[in-house]
DSSP file (Angstrom, degrees, kcal/mol; ACC not computed):
  #  RESIDUE AA STRUCTURE BP1 BP2  ACC     N-H-->O    O-->H-N    N-H-->O    O-->H-N    TCO  KAPPA ALPHA  PHI   PSI    X-CA   Y-CA   Z-CA
    1    1 A M              0   0    0      0, 0.0    17,-1.8     0, 0.0     2,-0.4   0.000 360.0 360.0 360.0 132.0  -13.3   30.5  -14.6
    2    2 A N  E     -A   17   0A   0     15,-0.2     2,-0.4    13,-0.1    15,-0.2  -0.819 360.0-165.5-102.3 140.5  -14.7   28.8  -11.4
    3    3 A L  E     -A   16   0A   0     13,-1.4    13,-1.9    -2,-0.4     2,-0.6  -0.976  14.8-154.9-126.9 137.9  -16.7   25.6  -11.7
    4    4 A R        +     0   0    0     -2,-0.4     2,-0.5    11,-0.2    11,-0.1  -0.945  25.1 165.2-108.4 108.5  -19.0   23.9   -9.2
    5    5 A L    >>  -     0   0    0     -2,-0.6     4,-2.0     9,-0.2     3,-1.6  -0.833  13.7-177.7-126.3  90.7  -19.0   20.2  -10.1
    6    6 A H  T 34 S+     0   0    0     -2,-0.5    -1,-0.1     1,-0.3     6,-0.0   0.698  80.2  62.8 -67.8 -18.8  -20.4   18.3   -7.2
    7    7 A S  T 34 S+     0   0    0      1,-0.2    42,-0.3    22,-0.0    -1,-0.3   0.725 115.1  32.5 -77.3 -16.3  -19.9   15.0   -9.0
    8    8 A L  T <4 S+     0   0    0     -3,-1.6     2,-0.3    20,-0.1    -2,-0.2   0.667 112.1  70.6-108.4 -25.6  -16.2   15.6   -8.9
    9    9 A L  S  < S-     0   0    0     -4,-2.0     3,-0.1     5,-0.1     7,-0.0  -0.653  71.9-135.3 -99.6 154.4  -15.8   17.5   -5.7
   10   10 A G  S    S+     0   0    0     -2,-0.3     2,-0.3     1,-0.1    -1,-0.1   0.764  85.1  12.8 -73.1 -29.7  -16.2   16.3   -2.1
   11   11 A S  S >  S-     0   0    0      1,-0.0     3,-1.7     0, 0.0    -1,-0.1  -0.970  77.2-106.7-147.7 165.9  -18.2   19.2   -0.9
   12   12 A A  T 3  S+     0   0    0     -2,-0.3    -6,-0.0     1,-0.3    -2,-0.0   0.669 110.8  63.5 -68.9 -13.3  -20.2   22.2   -2.2
   13   13 A N  T 3  S+     0   0    0      2,-0.0     2,-0.3    -9,-0.0    -1,-0.3   0.423  85.0  93.9 -90.9   4.9  -17.6   24.8   -1.1
   14   14 A Q    <   -     0   0    0     -3,-1.7     2,-0.3     2,-0.0    -9,-0.2  -0.728  54.6-172.5 -96.2 149.0  -15.0   23.5   -3.4
   15   15 A K        -     0   0    0     -2,-0.3     2,-0.5   -11,-0.1   -11,-0.2  -0.924  23.5-127.3-136.0 158.8  -14.4   24.8   -6.9
   16   16 A I  E     -A    3   0A   0    -13,-1.9   -13,-1.4    -2,-0.3     2,-0.7  -0.939  20.8-156.9-103.4 126.7  -12.3   24.0   -9.9
   17   17 A H  E     -A    2   0A   0     -2,-0.5     2,-0.8   -15,-0.2   -15,-0.2  -0.917   6.2-149.9-104.3 117.2  -10.2   26.8  -11.2
   18   18 A L        +     0   0    0    -17,-1.8    -2,-0.0    -2,-0.7     3,-0.0  -0.744  18.4 177.8 -84.8 108.9   -9.3   26.5  -14.9
   19   19 A L        +     0   0    0     -2,-0.8     2,-0.3     2,-0.0    -1,-0.2   0.637  62.3  30.2 -92.0 -16.0   -6.0   28.2  -15.1
   20   20 A T  S    S-     0   0    0      3,-0.1     3,-0.4     1,-0.0     0, 0.0  -0.774  83.6-108.2-131.5 177.4   -5.3   27.6  -18.8
   21   21 A E  S    S+     0   0    0     -2,-0.3    -3,-0.0     1,-0.2    -2,-0.0   0.411  92.7  97.1 -86.2   0.2   -7.3   27.1  -22.0
   22   22 A R  S    S+     0   0    0      2,-0.0     2,-0.3     0, 0.0    -1,-0.2   0.846  86.6  39.2 -61.2 -37.4   -6.5   23.3  -22.1
   23   23 A Y        -     0   0    0     -3,-0.4    -3,-0.1     5,-0.0     3,-0.0  -0.825  68.4-156.9-114.3 152.5   -9.7   22.4  -20.5
   24   24 A R    >   -     0   0    0     -2,-0.3     3,-1.9     1,-0.1     4,-0.3  -0.845  36.1-108.2-121.2 162.1  -13.3   23.7  -20.8
   25   25 A P  G >  S+     0   0    0      0, 0.0     3,-1.8     0, 0.0     4,-0.1   0.855 118.1  62.9 -58.8 -33.3  -16.2   23.5  -18.4
   26   26 A S  G >  S+     0   0    0      1,-0.3     3,-0.8     2,-0.2     4,-0.2   0.688  87.1  70.5 -68.1 -14.0  -17.8   20.9  -20.7
   27   27 A D  G <  S+     0   0    0     -3,-1.9    -1,-0.3     1,-0.2     3,-0.2   0.663 103.5  43.8 -71.1 -16.4  -14.9   18.6  -20.2
   28   28 A F  G X  S+     0   0    0     -3,-1.8     3,-0.5    -4,-0.3    -1,-0.2   0.194  83.6  94.3-113.1  15.9  -16.3   18.1  -16.6
   29   29 A T  T <  S+     0   0    0     -3,-0.8    -1,-0.1     1,-0.2    -2,-0.1   0.718  90.3  36.4 -84.1 -22.7  -20.0   17.7  -17.1
   30   30 A S  T 3  S+     0   0    0     -4,-0.2    -1,-0.2    -3,-0.2    -2,-0.1  -0.216  74.5 141.2-128.0  45.3  -20.2   13.8  -17.3
   31   31 A I    <   -     0   0    0     -3,-0.5    -3,-0.0     2,-0.0    -4,-0.0  -0.767  49.9-125.6 -87.7 121.5  -17.6   12.5  -14.8
   32   32 A P        -     0   0    0      0, 0.0    17,-0.2     0, 0.0     3,-0.1  -0.285  10.0-126.0 -67.7 153.1  -18.8    9.5  -12.9
   33   33 A G  S    S+     0   0    0     15,-0.1    17,-2.1     1,-0.1    16,-0.8   0.708  88.7   6.3 -69.1 -22.2  -18.8    9.5   -9.1
   34   34 A C  E     -B   48   0B   0     14,-0.2     2,-0.4    15,-0.2    14,-0.3  -0.964  62.6-143.9-153.6 168.2  -16.8    6.3   -8.9
   35   35 A E  E     -B   47   0B   0     12,-2.7    12,-2.5    -2,-0.3     2,-0.5  -0.995   7.3-157.3-141.7 129.9  -15.0    3.8  -11.1
   36   36 A V  E     -B   46   0B   0     -2,-0.4     2,-0.5    10,-0.2    10,-0.2  -0.939   8.4-168.3-109.6 123.0  -14.7    0.1  -10.7
   37   37 A I  E     -B   45   0B   0      8,-2.9     8,-1.9    -2,-0.5     2,-0.7  -0.930   8.4-157.0-113.9 119.7  -11.8   -1.8  -12.3
   38   38 A L  E     -B   44   0B   0     -2,-0.5     6,-0.2     6,-0.2     2,-0.1  -0.852  18.8-150.5 -92.8 113.8  -11.8   -5.6  -12.5
   39   39 A H    >   -     0   0    0      4,-2.8     3,-2.0    -2,-0.7    -2,-0.0  -0.400  26.9-108.8 -81.5 162.0   -8.2   -6.8  -12.8
   40   40 A T  T 3  S+     0   0    0      1,-0.3    -1,-0.1     2,-0.1    -2,-0.0   0.733 118.9  61.3 -60.3 -22.0   -7.2  -10.0  -14.7
   41   41 A D  T 3  S-     0   0    0      2,-0.1    -1,-0.3     1,-0.0     3,-0.1   0.495 120.9-107.0 -88.2   0.8   -6.3  -11.6  -11.2
   42   42 A G  S <  S+     0   0    0     -3,-2.0    -2,-0.1     1,-0.3     2,-0.1   0.319  78.5 129.3  96.2 -11.7  -10.0  -11.2  -10.1
   43   43 A S        -     0   0    0     -5,-0.1    -4,-2.8     1,-0.0    -1,-0.3  -0.427  49.4-134.5 -83.0 161.6   -9.4   -8.3   -7.7
   44   44 A L  E     -B   38   0B   0     -6,-0.2     2,-0.5    -3,-0.1    -6,-0.2  -0.866  10.3-161.3-110.6 143.3  -11.4   -5.0   -7.8
   45   45 A A  E     -B   37   0B   0     -8,-1.9    -8,-2.9    -2,-0.3     2,-0.5  -0.993  11.8-173.2-117.3 117.1  -10.2   -1.5   -7.5
   46   46 A I  E     +B   36   0B   0     -2,-0.5     2,-0.3   -10,-0.2   -10,-0.2  -0.966  16.6 161.8-115.1 119.4  -13.0    0.9   -6.6
   47   47 A T  E     +B   35   0B   0    -12,-2.5   -12,-2.7    -2,-0.5     2,-0.2  -0.888  12.2  88.8-131.4 160.2  -12.1    4.6   -6.7
   48   48 A G  E    S-B   34   0B   0     -2,-0.3   -14,-0.2   -14,-0.3   -15,-0.1  -0.779  78.6 -69.6 142.5-178.6  -13.7    8.0   -6.9
   49   49 A V  S    S+     0   0    0    -16,-0.8   -15,-0.2   -42,-0.3    -1,-0.1   0.845 129.8  22.9 -71.8 -39.0  -15.2   10.8   -4.9
   50   50 A R  S    S-     0   0    0    -17,-2.1    -1,-0.3   -43,-0.2     3,-0.1  -0.637  87.7-166.9-125.8  72.3  -18.1    8.8   -3.7
   51   51 A P        -     0   0    0      0, 0.0    -3,-0.1     0, 0.0   -17,-0.1  -0.153  34.5 -87.6 -62.6 158.6  -17.0    5.1   -4.0
   52   52 A L        -     0   0    0     -5,-0.1     2,-0.4   -17,-0.1    -6,-0.0  -0.365  43.9-149.9 -68.2 141.2  -19.6    2.3   -3.7
   53   53 A V        -     0   0    0     -3,-0.1     2,-0.8    -2,-0.0    -1,-0.1  -0.937  13.3-126.5-117.1 137.1  -20.2    1.2   -0.1
   54   54 A N        -     0   0    0     -2,-0.4     2,-0.2     1,-0.1    -2,-0.0  -0.726  24.4-172.4 -80.9 111.4  -21.1   -2.3    1.0
   55   55 A K              0   0    0     -2,-0.8    -1,-0.1     1,-0.2    -2,-0.0  -0.234 360.0 360.0-104.1  47.0  -24.3   -1.8    3.1
   56   56 A E              0   0    0     -2,-0.2    -1,-0.2     0, 0.0    -2,-0.0   0.433 360.0 360.0 -87.2 360.0  -24.7   -5.4    4.4
Protein backbone atom coordinates (compact mmCIF):
# COMPACT_ATOMS: atom_id res chain seq x y z
CA UNK A 1 0.00 0.00 0.00
CA UNK A 2 1.30 3.47 -0.92
CA UNK A 3 0.62 6.43 1.35
CA UNK A 4 1.01 10.11 0.65
CA UNK A 5 1.61 11.79 3.99
CA UNK A 6 2.86 15.30 3.45
CA UNK A 7 3.21 15.96 7.18
CA UNK A 8 5.77 13.16 7.38
CA UNK A 9 7.45 13.42 3.98
CA UNK A 10 9.71 16.13 2.65
CA UNK A 11 8.05 16.51 -0.75
CA UNK A 12 4.91 15.49 -2.62
CA UNK A 13 6.68 12.90 -4.77
CA UNK A 14 7.68 10.75 -1.78
CA UNK A 15 5.57 7.81 -0.57
CA UNK A 16 5.53 5.40 2.34
CA UNK A 17 5.36 1.75 1.34
CA UNK A 18 3.92 -0.48 4.05
CA UNK A 19 5.69 -3.79 3.50
CA UNK A 20 4.13 -5.68 6.41
CA UNK A 21 0.87 -5.73 8.38
CA UNK A 22 2.58 -4.16 11.43
CA UNK A 23 1.46 -0.62 10.58
CA UNK A 24 -1.77 0.70 9.06
CA UNK A 25 -2.39 3.97 7.21
CA UNK A 26 -4.25 5.27 10.27
CA UNK A 27 -0.99 5.02 12.28
CA UNK A 28 0.38 7.92 10.21
CA UNK A 29 -2.56 10.35 10.14
CA UNK A 30 -1.65 12.58 13.09
CA UNK A 31 2.14 12.83 13.05
CA UNK A 32 3.33 16.34 13.99
CA UNK A 33 5.60 18.27 11.64
CA UNK A 34 8.13 18.89 14.38
CA UNK A 35 8.97 17.96 17.96
CA UNK A 36 10.49 20.19 20.64
CA UNK A 37 12.21 18.52 23.61
CA UNK A 38 13.28 20.54 26.64
CA UNK A 39 16.12 18.73 28.41
CA UNK A 40 16.74 18.93 32.16
CA UNK A 41 19.86 21.06 31.55
CA UNK A 42 17.72 23.70 29.80
CA UNK A 43 18.82 22.90 26.26
CA UNK A 44 16.33 22.36 23.44
CA UNK A 45 16.25 19.71 20.74
CA UNK A 46 14.06 20.61 17.75
CA UNK A 47 13.55 17.83 15.21
CA UNK A 48 11.16 16.99 12.41
CA UNK A 49 10.41 17.26 8.74
CA UNK A 50 9.62 20.96 9.06
CA UNK A 51 11.37 22.11 12.24
CA UNK A 52 10.62 25.51 13.70
CA UNK A 53 12.58 28.40 12.21
CA UNK A 54 13.62 31.58 14.02
CA UNK A 55 12.39 34.43 11.78
CA UNK A 56 14.01 37.34 13.62
